[in-house]
N, C-alpha and C positions, 0 to 999 in steps of 0.2 A: 417270605414272612411266615414264621412258624409260631403258631399259637398253641403252646404245649398243653394248656389246660383243656383244650378241645379234644385231646386224645383220650381223656378220661371218659369211659363209657357212660357213667352216670350223668356227667355234665352234658355230653352229647345227646343223651336221651332227653334230658330236661329241656335242652334247646329245641329239639324237634317237637316236644310236646307244646312248648310255648309258641313255636311257629305255627303248628296246626291250630292252636287255640286262637291266635290272631287271625289266621286265614279264615277260620270258621266264623269269627266275629264279623269280619269284613263281608263275607258272603251273607250272613244273617242280616246285617244292616242293609245290604243291597236288596235283598228279597223283601224285607219288612218295610223299607223306606226307599224304593227304587229311585226317587228323584233326588235323594240326598247328594250323591256325587255330582250329578248334573247341576243342581242348584248351587252347591258350594263352589264349584269351579266357575260357574257363570257369575256369581257374586264377586268372587276374587278377581275375575277379569274386568268386571265393570268397576270395581273399587280401585284397582290398580293393575295395569297390564303386567308390571314387573312381578307383583304378587301372584298373578295368574300364571305367568311363565314359570315362576319358582315352584308353585304347587304342581304344575304339570311335569316339570323336570323331576321333582321329588317322587311323584307317582311312577314316572318312567324308570327311575333308578331302583325303586323297591319292587317293581312289577315282577322281575325275574324270580324273586323268592316265592311268589304266589303261583307261579307256573301259568299265569293268565297270559294269553297271547297279546303281543304289543299292538296288534291290529285293533283290538277293542278300545284301547286308550287313544290310539291314533284317530280313529273315527270320531271319538268324543272331542278330541282336540281340533278336528277339522271344522267343528261347529263354532269355535270361538277364536281361533288364531289365524293370522295371515299365513300363506304357504311357506315362505322362507323361514321365519322364526320357528314355525311348527316343525319343519324338516330338521333344522339344526337341533332343536330341543329333543326331538324324538330320537335322533341318532345319538346324542349325548346320553340320554337315558338308557338306550339299548346297549351302548358300549359299557357304561358303568354296571348295569345289570348283568351283562354277559361276563364281564371281568369278575364280578362277585360270585356268580355261579361257578366259574372256572376255578377260582381260588378256594371256595368252600366245598368243592366236589370231593376233596380228600377227606373231609370231616363227616360228610354224609354217609360215606362208605356204602353206597347202593351197589357198587360193583361186586361186593361180596354176595349180595342177593342174586344179581344177574349171573355170576359165575357158577352158582350152584344149579341154576335152572336153565341157563342158556350159554353154557361155556363155549360151545362150538361157534355159535353166532357171534358171541362177544369177541372171540379171537379173530374171526374173519373181519369184523368191523374194525378192530384195532389195527390189523395189518393194512387194510385199505386206507384207513385214516392216516396212518403213519407214512404210507407210500405216496398218497395223493392228497396231502394235507389241504392245501389252499383250494383246489377245485371242489373238493367235497364240502368244505366249510362254506364256500361261496354258494354252491348249489343248494345246500341244506338251508342256509339262511335266506336264500331267495325264494324257495318253494313255499307257497303260502300255507300248505296243509301240514308241513313238517315243523314241529315246535323247535325253535332255535335253542331254547334252554337245554334241550337234550344233547345237542351237539356241543354246547358249552360245557355241560357236565362231562361228556365223553372226552373232550379235549383236555379238560383239567385232570381227569382220571388217568388218561394215557400220556400226560405230560407233553402235549403238543407245544411246539414253540409259541410262546405267548404273543410276541409281536405279529407273527404270521397268522395266528388265531384271530387277533383283533382286526387285522387287515381283511381277512376273509369275511368276518361279521360285518365290517364296515361296507365292503363292496356288495355283499348279498343283501343285507338289510337296507343299505342305502338305496340300492336300485329299486327294490320292491316298495319301499316307503315313498320314494320319489314318484313312482307310478301311481300309488294311492293318492298322495297329496296333490300332485299337479294335474292329474286327470280327474281326481275326485271333485275338484271345483266345477268341472263340467257337469257332473252328476247332480251336485247340490244346487248349482246355479247355472242352468243350461243356457240362459240368455246372456251370460257375461262374456 
């Protein structure tokens, strides 16, 4: 899928400015009115579970563009949704978000910045990722302190096989999300 208008530097710059403005607005709203997201999601779930599921999935799909870890949204979802629907919706959101970062990595062109400052490290990462695609993607996605969006960006930039990339994200994120969701119930409700 080639979006030729995104190759224009002015268009790309405007998109990045709008993205930062939206991200700043969301953070500002979160800090000025911290209960907004919690209250709106709770109201949506109480009004209609389908609406709540839809809102959660939408937030999960858009989350990758904010570079906010999926764990924060997952922990919020654990307060409102049963484990199995939460697990499925979380994985769908992560897959859509990861695919979006993968495909738009070419247009962000952050690799130019990294090549000028960290060329040696970038080449080493590229070689390792191309040699051990699936194990690295799975491990990176599973490790809770490593932002998955970075490996999505790297895989898109280095043109790693897309189905293999998504499979690695599914296995790594699926495993860690399952641990959070299905053992998290014991933390939130220890008598259950």
